[in-house]
DSSP file (Angstrom, degrees, kcal/mol; ACC not computed):
  #  RESIDUE AA STRUCTURE BP1 BP2  ACC     N-H-->O    O-->H-N    N-H-->O    O-->H-N    TCO  KAPPA ALPHA  PHI   PSI    X-CA   Y-CA   Z-CA
    1    1 A M              0   0    0      0, 0.0     2,-0.1     0, 0.0     5,-0.0   0.000 360.0 360.0 360.0 128.8    0.1    0.0    0.0
    2    2 A S    >>  -     0   0    0      1,-0.1     3,-1.3     3,-0.0     4,-0.5  -0.333 360.0-113.8 -73.8 160.0    1.3    3.4   -0.9
    3    3 A E  G >4 S+     0   0    0      1,-0.3     3,-1.6     2,-0.2     4,-0.5   0.904 118.2  59.9 -61.2 -35.0    1.5    6.3    1.7
    4    4 A M  G 34 S+     0   0    0      1,-0.3     3,-0.4     2,-0.2    -1,-0.3   0.760 101.1  55.5 -65.1 -20.4   -1.3    8.1   -0.3
    5    5 A D  G <4 S+     0   0    0     -3,-1.3    -1,-0.3     1,-0.2    -2,-0.2   0.587  88.0  77.5 -86.0  -9.1   -3.5    5.1    0.3
    6    6 A T  S << S+     0   0    0     -3,-1.6    15,-2.7    -4,-0.5     2,-0.4   0.771 104.0  26.6 -75.2 -26.0   -3.2    5.2    4.1
    7    7 A V  E    S-A   20   0A   0     -4,-0.5     2,-0.3    -3,-0.4    13,-0.2  -0.999  70.4-179.8-135.5 132.2   -5.7    8.1    4.6
    8    8 A A  E     -A   19   0A   0     11,-2.1    11,-3.3    -2,-0.4     2,-0.3  -0.912   5.0-168.3-132.2 160.0   -8.5    9.0    2.1
    9    9 A F  E     -A   18   0A   0     -2,-0.3     2,-0.3     9,-0.2     9,-0.2  -0.997  12.7-173.2-149.7 149.9  -11.1   11.8    2.3
   10   10 A T  E     -A   17   0A   0      7,-1.8     7,-2.4    -2,-0.3     2,-0.5  -0.937  15.7-146.4-131.8 155.9  -14.3   13.0    0.7
   11   11 A V  E     +A   16   0A   0     -2,-0.3     2,-0.4     5,-0.2     5,-0.2  -0.977  25.2 164.2-129.5 120.4  -16.1   16.3    1.3
   12   12 A E  E >   -A   15   0A   0      3,-2.3     3,-1.4    -2,-0.5    -2,-0.1  -0.981  68.0  -8.4-136.6 128.1  -20.0   16.4    1.1
   13   13 A N  T 3  S-     0   0    0     -2,-0.4     3,-0.1     1,-0.3    -1,-0.1   0.814 129.2 -52.4  59.9  35.4  -22.3   19.0    2.3
   14   14 A R  T 3  S+     0   0    0     35,-0.4    37,-2.6     1,-0.2    38,-1.8   0.485 115.0 117.6  77.5   3.0  -19.5   21.0    4.1
   15   15 A I  E <   -Ab  12  52A   0     -3,-1.4    -3,-2.3    36,-0.2     2,-0.7  -0.872  54.4-153.9-104.6 121.9  -18.4   17.7    5.9
   16   16 A A  E     -Ab  11  53A   0     36,-3.0    38,-3.2    -2,-0.7     2,-0.7  -0.851   7.9-157.6 -93.1 116.8  -14.9   16.2    5.3
   17   17 A W  E     -Ab  10  54A   0     -7,-2.4    -7,-1.8    -2,-0.7     2,-0.5  -0.886  11.6-170.2 -92.7 107.0  -14.9   12.4    5.9
   18   18 A V  E     -Ab   9  55A   0     36,-2.9    38,-3.0    -2,-0.7     2,-0.5  -0.892   5.4-167.3-104.9 125.1  -11.3   11.4    6.7
   19   19 A K  E     -Ab   8  56A   0    -11,-3.3   -11,-2.1    -2,-0.5    38,-0.3  -0.943  20.3-140.3-121.1 120.5  -10.7    7.7    6.8
   20   20 A F  E     -Ab   7  57A   0     36,-2.7    38,-2.5    -2,-0.5   -13,-0.2  -0.520  18.6-162.4 -68.5 144.4   -7.9    5.7    8.0
   21   21 A N        +     0   0    0    -15,-2.7   -14,-0.1    36,-0.2     3,-0.1  -0.413  56.2 101.2-139.9  62.0   -7.3    2.8    5.6
   22   22 A R    > > +     0   0    0     36,-0.2     5,-3.1     1,-0.1     3,-1.5  -0.483  34.9 154.9-125.6  58.7   -5.1    0.2    7.3
   23   23 A P  G > 5 +     0   0    0      0, 0.0     3,-2.0     0, 0.0    37,-0.2   0.839  68.1  64.5 -58.9 -35.7   -7.9   -2.3    8.2
   24   24 A E  G 3 5S+     0   0    0      1,-0.3    35,-0.0     2,-0.1    -2,-0.0   0.780 112.2  34.2 -53.0 -29.2   -5.5   -5.2    8.2
   25   25 A K  G X 5S-     0   0    0     -3,-1.5     3,-1.4     3,-0.1    -1,-0.3   0.044 120.1-104.9-113.4  23.6   -3.8   -3.6   11.1
   26   26 A R  T < 5S-     0   0    0     -3,-2.0    38,-1.3     1,-0.3    39,-0.2   0.792  73.0 -66.3  49.3  36.8   -6.9   -2.1   12.7
   27   27 A N  T 3 <S-     0   0    0     -5,-3.1    -1,-0.3    36,-0.2    38,-0.2   0.706  77.3-178.0  57.2  30.6   -5.8    1.2   11.4
   28   28 A C    <   -     0   0    0     -3,-1.4     2,-0.5    -6,-0.4    38,-0.2  -0.274  31.1-112.7 -52.1 140.7   -2.8    1.5   13.5
   29   29 A M  B     +c   66   0B   0     36,-3.1    38,-2.4     4,-0.1    -1,-0.1  -0.685  44.2 167.4 -85.2 118.2   -1.0    4.6   13.1
   30   30 A N     >  -     0   0    0     -2,-0.5     4,-2.5    36,-0.2     5,-0.2  -0.769  52.3 -87.7-123.1 176.8    2.5    4.2   11.5
   31   31 A P  H  > S+     0   0    0      0, 0.0     4,-2.8     0, 0.0     5,-0.2   0.911 125.1  52.0 -50.8 -49.3    4.9    6.9   10.0
   32   32 A A  H  > S+     0   0    0      1,-0.2     4,-2.5     2,-0.2     5,-0.2   0.907 110.4  46.4 -55.3 -47.1    3.4    6.7    6.6
   33   33 A L  H  > S+     0   0    0     -3,-0.2     4,-2.0     2,-0.2    -1,-0.2   0.832 111.0  52.0 -63.9 -35.0   -0.1    7.2    7.8
   34   34 A N  H  X S+     0   0    0     -4,-2.5     4,-2.6     2,-0.2     5,-0.2   0.926 110.5  49.4 -65.0 -43.5    0.9   10.1   10.1
   35   35 A R  H  X S+     0   0    0     -4,-2.8     4,-1.9    -5,-0.2    -2,-0.2   0.949 113.3  46.5 -57.7 -47.3    2.6   11.9    7.2
   36   36 A R  H  X S+     0   0    0     -4,-2.5     4,-2.6    -5,-0.2    -1,-0.2   0.857 108.5  54.3 -68.0 -34.8   -0.3   11.4    5.1
   37   37 A M  H  X S+     0   0    0     -4,-2.0     4,-3.1     2,-0.2     5,-0.3   0.953 107.5  51.7 -60.8 -47.5   -2.8   12.6    7.8
   38   38 A L  H  X S+     0   0    0     -4,-2.6     4,-2.6     2,-0.2    -2,-0.2   0.924 109.3  49.9 -57.8 -38.5   -0.8   15.8    8.2
   39   39 A D  H  X S+     0   0    0     -4,-1.9     4,-2.5    -5,-0.2    -2,-0.2   0.962 111.5  48.8 -61.7 -48.2   -1.0   16.4    4.4
   40   40 A V  H  X S+     0   0    0     -4,-2.6     4,-2.4     1,-0.2    -2,-0.2   0.906 113.1  47.1 -56.0 -45.5   -4.8   15.8    4.4
   41   41 A L  H  X S+     0   0    0     -4,-3.1     4,-1.7     1,-0.2    -1,-0.2   0.876 110.3  51.0 -69.7 -34.0   -5.3   18.1    7.3
   42   42 A D  H  X S+     0   0    0     -4,-2.6     4,-0.5    -5,-0.3    -1,-0.2   0.913 112.6  48.5 -67.6 -37.6   -3.2   20.8    5.8
   43   43 A E  H  < S+     0   0    0     -4,-2.5     3,-0.3     1,-0.2    -2,-0.2   0.910 117.5  40.1 -65.6 -39.6   -5.3   20.5    2.5
   44   44 A L  H >< S+     0   0    0     -4,-2.4     3,-1.7     1,-0.2    -1,-0.2   0.709  93.8  85.8 -80.7 -22.6   -8.6   20.6    4.3
   45   45 A E  H 3< S+     0   0    0     -4,-1.7    -1,-0.2     1,-0.3    -2,-0.1   0.850 102.0  24.5 -57.9 -44.4   -7.8   23.4    6.9
   46   46 A F  T 3< S+     0   0    0     -4,-0.5     2,-0.3    -3,-0.3    -1,-0.3   0.080  85.7 128.2-110.2  25.9   -8.6   26.4    4.9
   47   47 A R    X   -     0   0    0     -3,-1.7     3,-1.0     1,-0.2    -3,-0.0  -0.609  52.8-146.5 -78.4 138.2  -11.1   25.0    2.3
   48   48 A D  T 3  S+     0   0    0     -2,-0.3    -1,-0.2     1,-0.3    -4,-0.0   0.746  96.2  62.4 -79.5 -18.9  -14.3   27.2    2.2
   49   49 A D  T 3  S+     0   0    0      1,-0.1     2,-0.5     2,-0.0   -35,-0.4   0.312  90.5  78.2 -86.1  10.8  -16.3   24.0    1.5
   50   50 A V    <   +     0   0    0     -3,-1.0   -35,-0.2    -6,-0.1     3,-0.1  -0.979  38.0 158.1-126.4 117.7  -15.4   22.3    4.7
   51   51 A G  S    S+     0   0    0    -37,-2.6     2,-0.3    -2,-0.5   -36,-0.2   0.638  72.7  19.6-104.8 -24.6  -17.2   23.3    8.0
   52   52 A V  E     -b   15   0A   0    -38,-1.8   -36,-3.0     2,-0.0     2,-0.5  -0.989  62.0-144.2-147.0 149.8  -16.4   20.0   10.0
   53   53 A L  E     -b   16   0A   0     -2,-0.3     2,-0.6   -38,-0.2   -36,-0.2  -0.958  10.0-167.1-121.7 133.6  -14.2   17.2    9.9
   54   54 A V  E     -b   17   0A   0    -38,-3.2   -36,-2.9    -2,-0.5     2,-0.4  -0.968   9.3-152.6-123.3 125.2  -15.1   13.6   10.9
   55   55 A L  E     +b   18   0A   0     -2,-0.6     2,-0.2   -38,-0.2   -36,-0.2  -0.825  27.5 154.8 -97.7 132.1  -12.4   11.0   11.4
   56   56 A T  E     -b   19   0A   0    -38,-3.0   -36,-2.7    -2,-0.4     2,-0.4  -0.831  29.5-127.7-137.8-179.0  -13.3    7.3   10.8
   57   57 A G  E     -b   20   0A   0    -38,-0.3     2,-0.3    -2,-0.2   -36,-0.2  -0.975  20.1-111.9-137.1 150.5  -11.6    4.0    9.9
   58   58 A E  S    S+     0   0    0    -38,-2.5     3,-0.5    -2,-0.4     2,-0.3  -0.596  84.9   6.5 -74.5 137.5  -12.0    1.4    7.3
   59   59 A G  S    S-     0   0    0     -2,-0.3    -2,-0.1     1,-0.2   -35,-0.0  -0.632 120.4 -32.9  92.6-143.0  -13.1   -2.0    8.6
   60   60 A T  S    S+     0   0    0     -2,-0.3     2,-0.3   -37,-0.2    -1,-0.2   0.614 118.5  56.0 -92.3 -12.1  -14.1   -2.8   12.2
   61   61 A S        -     0   0    0     -3,-0.5     3,-0.1     1,-0.2   -35,-0.0  -0.883  58.6-151.8-124.8 150.8  -11.9   -0.4   14.1
   62   62 A W  S    S-     0   0    0     -2,-0.3     2,-0.3     1,-0.3    -4,-0.2   0.895  85.9 -32.1 -74.5 -55.1  -11.3    3.4   14.0
   63   63 A S        -     0   0    0     -6,-0.1    -1,-0.3     1,-0.1   -36,-0.2  -0.882  37.6-152.4-170.1 132.7   -7.8    2.9   15.2
   64   64 A A        -     0   0    0    -38,-1.3     2,-0.4    -2,-0.3   -36,-0.1   0.432  59.3-115.2 -87.3   0.5   -6.0    0.5   17.5
   65   65 A G        +     0   0    0    -38,-0.2   -36,-3.1   -39,-0.2    -1,-0.3  -0.858  67.9   2.6 104.3-136.4   -3.4    3.3   18.3
   66   66 A M  B     -c   29   0B   0     -2,-0.4     2,-1.1   -38,-0.2   -36,-0.2  -0.600  62.9-125.7 -89.6 150.4    0.3    3.3   17.3
   67   67 A D     >  -     0   0    0    -38,-2.4     4,-1.8    -2,-0.2     3,-0.4  -0.804  27.4-172.2 -93.5  93.9    1.9    0.5   15.4
   68   68 A L  H  > S+     0   0    0     -2,-1.1     4,-2.8     1,-0.3     5,-0.3   0.876  78.9  53.4 -59.3 -41.3    4.6   -0.1   17.8
   69   69 A K  H  > S+     0   0    0      1,-0.2     4,-1.6     2,-0.2    -1,-0.3   0.930 109.7  48.5 -64.6 -38.5    6.5   -2.6   15.5
   70   70 A A  H  > S+     0   0    0     -3,-0.4     4,-0.6     1,-0.2    -1,-0.2   0.817 113.7  46.3 -77.7 -33.1    6.6   -0.1   12.7
   71   71 A F  H  < S+     0   0    0     -4,-1.8    -1,-0.2     2,-0.2    -2,-0.2   0.797 111.0  52.9 -74.7 -31.2    7.9    2.7   15.0
   72   72 A A  H  < S+     0   0    0     -4,-2.8    -2,-0.2    -5,-0.2    -1,-0.2   0.842 104.1  57.3 -64.6 -35.1   10.5    0.4   16.6
   73   73 A A  H  <        0   0    0     -4,-1.6    -1,-0.2    -5,-0.3    -2,-0.2   0.734 360.0 360.0 -64.4 -29.7   11.8   -0.4   13.1
   74   74 A G     <        0   0    0     -4,-0.6    -3,-0.2    -3,-0.1    -2,-0.1   0.441 360.0 360.0  91.4 360.0   12.4    3.1   12.5
């Protein structure tokens, strides 16, 4: 999975739906997801068509937290 695929978003009716997309890892946050999330938030922050942002996750979990194995690997 590419870094761009780790977080996706859509905007509908002034709502930005931001979705973590690592369901096989219960959407654990790794360095790639964190970088992509910062890019997405930067992109959405000043958009006139966004009034609220909702975070969600693909699959059965929103997020299981940090991916400790990925962070330990550096």
